[in-house]
Each structure stands twice: as structure tokens, then as C-alpha cells.
C-alpha positions in Angstrom: 122.3 -76.4 28.6 125.5 -77.7 27.0 129.0 -76.5 26.9 132.5 -77.5 25.9 135.9 -76.3 27.0 135.8 -73.7 24.2 132.7 -71.9 25.5 132.6 -73.0 29.1 134.1 -69.7 30.3 131.3 -67.8 28.5 128.5 -69.8 30.1 129.9 -70.7 33.5 129.0 -67.4 35.3 125.4 -67.6 34.1 125.2 -71.3 34.8 126.5 -70.8 38.4 123.5 -68.4 39.0 120.8 -70.3 37.1 121.6 -74.1 37.4 121.5 -76.5 40.2 122.9 -79.7 38.5 126.2 -79.8 36.7 127.5 -82.8 34.7 131.2 -82.6 33.7 132.3 -85.4 31.4 134.7 -86.3 28.6 138.2 -87.8 28.4 140.0 -84.9 30.0 139.3 -85.6 33.7 141.7 -82.9 34.7 139.9 -80.2 32.7 136.5 -81.4 34.0 137.7 -81.2 37.6 139.2 -77.8 37.0 136.0 -76.5 35.5 134.0 -77.9 38.4 136.3 -76.1 40.9 136.0 -72.8 38.9 132.3 -73.0 38.8 132.1 -73.5 42.6 134.0 -70.2 42.9 131.4 -68.5 40.9 128.4 -69.7 43.0 126.8 -67.0 45.1 126.8 -69.2 48.2 128.8 -72.4 47.6 129.1 -73.2 51.4 130.2 -76.5 52.7 131.5 -79.1 50.3 130.1 -82.7 50.6 131.8 -85.4 48.5 130.1 -88.6 47.3 131.2 -91.4 45.0 129.4 -92.8 42.0 129.6 -96.2 43.6 127.7 -94.9 46.7 125.0 -93.5 44.5 124.7 -96.6 42.4 124.1 -98.7 45.5 121.8 -96.1 47.1 120.2 -93.6 44.6 118.2 -92.0 47.4 121.5 -90.8 49.1 122.0 -87.9 46.7 118.6 -86.3 47.4 119.1 -86.9 51.1 122.4 -85.1 51.2 121.4 -82.3 48.8 118.4 -81.5 50.9 120.1 -81.8 54.3 121.2 -78.9 56.3 124.9 -78.0 56.6 126.7 -79.1 59.7 127.4 -75.4 60.4 123.9 -74.2 59.5 124.9 -72.6 56.2 124.7 -73.5 52.5 126.4 -76.5 50.9 127.2 -78.1 47.6 127.6 -81.7 46.6 130.5 -83.0 44.5 130.1 -86.5 43.0 133.0 -88.4 41.4 131.5 -91.1 39.2 132.5 -93.6 36.5 130.2 -93.5 33.4 126.5 -93.4 34.3 126.9 -94.4 37.9 125.0 -91.3 39.1 122.1 -91.6 36.6 119.4 -93.1 38.8 120.3 -90.8 41.7 120.1 -87.7 39.4 116.8 -88.9 38.0 115.4 -89.4 41.5 116.7 -86.0 42.7 114.9 -84.3 39.8 111.6 -86.3 40.2 111.4 -85.7 43.9 112.1 -82.0 43.4 109.3 -81.8 40.9 106.9 -83.3 43.4 107.7 -80.8 46.1 110.5 -82.4 48.1 112.1 -79.0 48.6 115.1 -77.0 47.4 118.3 -79.0 46.9 121.9 -77.9 47.2 123.8 -77.6 43.9 125.2 -81.0 42.7 128.3 -81.2 40.6 129.1 -84.6 39.0 132.5 -85.3 37.5 132.0 -88.4 35.4 135.1 -90.2 34.2 134.4 -92.4 31.1 131.2 -90.6 30.3 130.4 -88.4 27.3 127.7 -85.9 26.2 126.0 -88.9 24.7 125.7 -90.8 28.0 122.4 -91.4 29.8 123.2 -88.8 32.4 123.9 -86.2 29.7 120.7 -87.0 27.9 118.8 -86.7 31.2 120.1 -83.2 31.8 121.0 -81.5 28.5 117.5 -80.0 27.8 116.9 -78.8 31.3 117.2 -75.0 32.0 118.4 -75.8 35.5 121.3 -78.1 34.4 124.6 -77.8 32.6 126.3 -80.6 30.7 130.0 -79.8 29.9 132.2 -82.0 27.7 136.0 -81.7 28.0 138.5 -83.2 25.5 142.2 -83.5 26.2 143.7 -80.0 25.7 146.5 -79.0 23.3 149.5 -76.9 24.1 147.9 -73.7 22.7 144.7 -73.9 24.8 146.6 -74.7 28.0 149.1 -71.9 27.4 146.1 -69.5 26.9 144.6 -70.8 30.1 147.9 -70.2 32.0 147.9 -66.6 30.8 144.4 -66.2 32.0 145.3 -67.7 35.4 148.3 -65.4 35.7 146.2 -62.3 34.9 143.8 -63.3 37.7 146.7 -63.8 40.1 148.4 -60.5 39.2 151.3 -62.1 37.3 152.5 -60.5 34.1 154.2 -63.0 31.8 154.9 -63.6 28.2 153.7 -66.4 26.0 157.0 -68.2 26.2 156.8 -68.5 30.0 153.2 -69.4 29.9 154.1 -72.2 27.5 156.9 -73.4 29.8 154.4 -73.6 32.7 151.9 -75.5 30.5 154.5 -78.0 29.4 155.9 -78.3 33.0 152.4 -79.2 34.2 152.0 -81.9 31.5 149.1 -79.9 30.0 147.2 -80.6 33.2 145.3 -77.4 34.0 145.0 -78.3 37.7 148.7 -78.6 38.1 149.2 -75.4 36.0 146.9 -73.5 38.4 148.9 -74.8 41.3 152.1 -73.5 39.7 150.6 -70.1 39.0 149.4 -69.8 42.6 152.8 -70.8 43.9 154.6 -68.3 41.6 152.3 -65.5 42.5 153.0 -66.1 46.2 156.7 -66.2 45.5 156.6 -62.9 43.5 154.2 -61.3 46.1 151.8 -60.7 43.2 148.1 -59.9 43.5 145.5 -58.3 41.2 145.9 -55.1 43.2 149.7 -55.2 43.0 150.8 -57.0 39.7 154.3 -58.3 39.3 156.3 -59.3 36.3 157.4 -63.0 36.2 160.9 -63.6 34.9 162.6 -66.7 33.6 164.8 -66.6 36.7 161.6 -66.7 38.9 160.4 -69.7 37.0 163.7 -71.5 37.3 163.8 -70.8 41.0 160.5 -72.2 42.0 158.7 -73.5 38.9 157.7 -77.1 38.3 160.2 -79.4 36.4 160.1 -78.8 32.7 158.4 -81.3 30.4 161.8 -82.6 29.4 162.7 -83.3 33.0 159.2 -84.4 33.9 156.6 -86.6 32.2 158.0 -87.0 28.7 161.1 -89.2 29.3 158.7 -91.7 30.9 156.1 -91.3 28.1 158.8 -91.8 25.5 160.2 -94.9 27.4 156.7 -96.5 27.5 155.6 -95.8 24.0 159.1 -96.5 22.6 159.0 -100.0 24.2 162.3 -99.3 26.0 162.4 -102.2 28.5 165.9 -101.3 29.6 164.8 -97.9 30.9 161.3 -98.5 32.2 162.4 -99.6 35.7 164.6 -96.5 36.2 161.8 -94.2 34.9 159.2 -95.7 37.2 161.6 -95.2 40.1 161.9 -91.6 39.1 158.1 -91.3 38.9 157.9 -92.4 42.6 160.8 -90.2 43.8 159.4 -87.1 42.1 155.8 -87.9 43.2 154.2 -87.5 39.8 150.4 -87.2 39.7 149.3 -90.6 38.3 146.3 -89.2 36.4 148.3 -86.3 34.9 151.1 -88.7 33.8 148.6 -91.1 32.2 147.0 -88.1 30.4 150.4 -87.3 28.9 150.6 -90.9 27.6 147.1 -90.6 26.2 147.9 -87.4 24.5 151.0 -88.8 22.8 149.0 -92.0 21.8 146.3 -89.7 20.3 149.0 -87.8 18.4 150.4 -91.0 17.0 147.0 -92.1 15.8 146.4 -88.7 14.2 149.7 -88.8 12.4 149.1 -92.3 11.2 145.7 -91.4 9.8 147.2 -88.3 8.1 150.1 -90.2 6.5 148.1 -93.2 5.4 149.5 -96.8 5.1 152.6 -95.9 3.0 153.2 -92.3 4.1 156.3 -91.0 5.8 157.1 -88.0 8.0 159.7 -87.0 5.4 156.8 -86.1 3.1 155.6 -83.4 5.4 157.0 -79.9 5.4 157.6 -77.9 8.6 154.2 -76.3 8.5 152.3 -79.5 8.2 154.4 -81.1 11.0 153.6 -78.1 13.3 149.9 -78.4 12.5 150.0 -82.0 13.6 151.9 -81.1 16.7 155.3 -82.5 15.6 158.1 -80.2 16.7 161.9 -80.6 16.1 162.8 -81.4 19.7 160.3 -84.3 19.7 160.5 -85.6 16.2 163.1 -88.3 16.8 161.0 -89.9 19.5 157.8 -89.6 17.5 159.5 -91.3 14.5 160.6 -94.2 16.7 157.2 -94.5 18.3 155.4 -94.6 14.9 157.5 -97.6 14.0 156.5 -99.3 17.2 152.8 -98.5 16.9 151.2 -99.4 13.5 147.4 -99.1 13.2 146.6 -102.6 14.5 148.5 -102.0 17.7 147.2 -98.5 18.2 143.7 -99.9 18.0 144.5 -102.2 20.9 146.2 -99.4 22.9 143.2 -97.1 23.0 140.9 -99.3 25.1 143.8 -100.3 27.3 144.4 -96.6 28.2 140.7 -96.1 28.8 140.5 -99.1 31.2 143.7 -97.9 33.0 142.3 -94.4 33.4 139.1 -95.8 34.9 141.1 -98.0 37.3 143.1 -95.0 38.6 139.9 -92.9 39.2 138.2 -95.8 40.9 141.1 -96.5 43.3 143.0 -93.3 44.0 145.0 -94.9 46.9 146.5 -97.6 44.7 146.7 -95.3 41.6 150.5 -95.2 41.5 150.8 -99.0 41.7 148.1 -99.5 39.1 149.7 -97.0 36.8 153.2 -98.6 37.1 151.8 -102.0 36.3 149.8 -100.7 33.3 152.8 -98.8 32.0 155.0 -101.9 32.1 152.4 -103.8 30.2 152.3 -101.1 27.5 156.1 -101.0 27.3 156.2 -104.7 26.8 153.5 -104.5 24.1 155.4 -101.7 22.3 158.6 -103.8 22.4 157.0 -106.7 20.5 157.7 -107.2 16.9 
């Protein structure tokens, strides 16, 4: 069984009942993680959570089956969450399936969140045709989809809010659905809202307790990096540390802007100009008035030849953050300085 972020909500409830292996992949690690968390909530008996790494399974493929078929410490049910890079979990998943088919016994549900993998990976190919498995692919979200997700989260938490406030929450979370969910939960608690006792969310409530807006959050640093502003990068990295930005969420914001620049460049062609686009075409590309000045400057810094080199750099940096969460902030700072210097070159 296969799904994307568009239809995941439609298949998740059935998959939680019918499937025992779940493979979440794609470039949007935040979306994949959020989907995995939501699926656990839908399981009839999720029980104890056991976490394994892809590196552990690569070194010892038998470990997954041992853990999945072991009893919970407290005698109840359990589920296994694996955070892997690429196809690290392939051999372990293959062995889990093979031993199950030879009568090794029932196994706990296994959820693999695979950074750097796609629905074309070996793991996905192993699982996609199985009735007892789900492969879900997640692309970086756009503002509209995250805004819609925020409204759905708010409905579930008993918060009534308009589209403008939902968009502000989405922007403040840097389009990271995990951070957006955290904000909605915090706002619901502040407003004393629940599904049984809904409350209206006002702009004043959001100002009082909401996350920093995008303008005060990720985007100044994103614009500094992709604008090649060497004079500001040190101050922006200091602000990153002081405010405790999530390194992965911040990198996703850089990735989304880089993807936007690549999309605009492809649309305009080698001799095109933003001036040739009317407001409707700009909006369709995701260029809005408050961001147009920065985007124009960044397009000058990132011609096609440089964008082609930026994409693999961002992928490698993302993998590094996921593989070493304790050093993620330091790794990100180093990577962002390198990108800023590259952008500043003529």
C-alpha cells in the first residue's frame, strides 16, 4: 500500500488497523515524523514505544525481529520506531518479513522514518505491494497545505480560528507541522479549549503566547544565508542559538527557499525577469510582495550553475543533522556559513 501527504489522512486509519510495517520517507522529515506520530495515535493498542536507529539495524539486522517479538517491560503491547538514513533498515525489514512467514510469531508494529529515502528506494520496493505494509512519501509542504493542517489540528483541539490566524501559526512554525502541532496544543491549553468545550482564538491570544512570526523567526536567517550576507551571518547564528531554533526545521526553511529559487529560475528561463510576471503568476510561484525584494536579490546570487551545487549540499547537511542530533546545531551553523560564503562569491 502506498500513500502521499495528500491522501495519507484517508488511508491512515485503515492502515493502522491492517498493517504492521510502516515506511515513511521523502524530503520532508518533519511531515514524515508527524505522520508516524499520528498513526501511532490511531493504533488500537500502540503500547510501549521502543526506539532503534538505522545504524543499529545495519550492523545487526536480527535486532529488529528480536525487539518486535519481545514482550513489553510492563507486559503490554509495544511498537517499534526506527529512525534511519536511506535504506539502512532494508536487511532488517527483509529478515523480519521472512522470519514471520516461516512461523516466528506475531511481531509488534514497526514504523521506519527514513531520511534521504524515497518511494523508489529498496525498502519501499520491498514493502509497497504488501497488504500488511504502508509506504508513505512526504514532500516539503507549501503554505496552503500547512495552513489547512493547522485548521484541522485546531478543530481537533477545540480551537475556532480563521484562515488568517491559521496561516500565521503555519508561518511562525516555519511550515514544520510538528512545531505547528505544538503551537496549537499550547494555544488550546492557554484558551482552556477542548473538543467538548470549544473556544475562539483571537489575534490577541496568538500575540500573547504564540510562536515568533516568520519575520521574527527563521526568515531573516534564511535571507542572510541565501543572500550571501557575510556581515550579518554571525549575528543571525547567535540569534539562532539564543532563541533555540529547531535545526532541522530551520534547514527545511532554507531548503524550501532554495527549491523556490530553482522553480522560479526554471519558469523564467535564462533571460527572463521577475518584471515580466504579473501578480497572479507571482502568487502561483509563491512570490509575495513582502518577500519579493529578498527573492530578487537571491536570484542574482544563485544562477542555475550554483543552484545545481546547492541542492546536494543541502541534502548532505540534512543527513548529517539527522545522524547526529546532539551536534545538530553546530553542524548546521557550520553548513550555513559555508553556504553564505558560496552565495557571496561572484
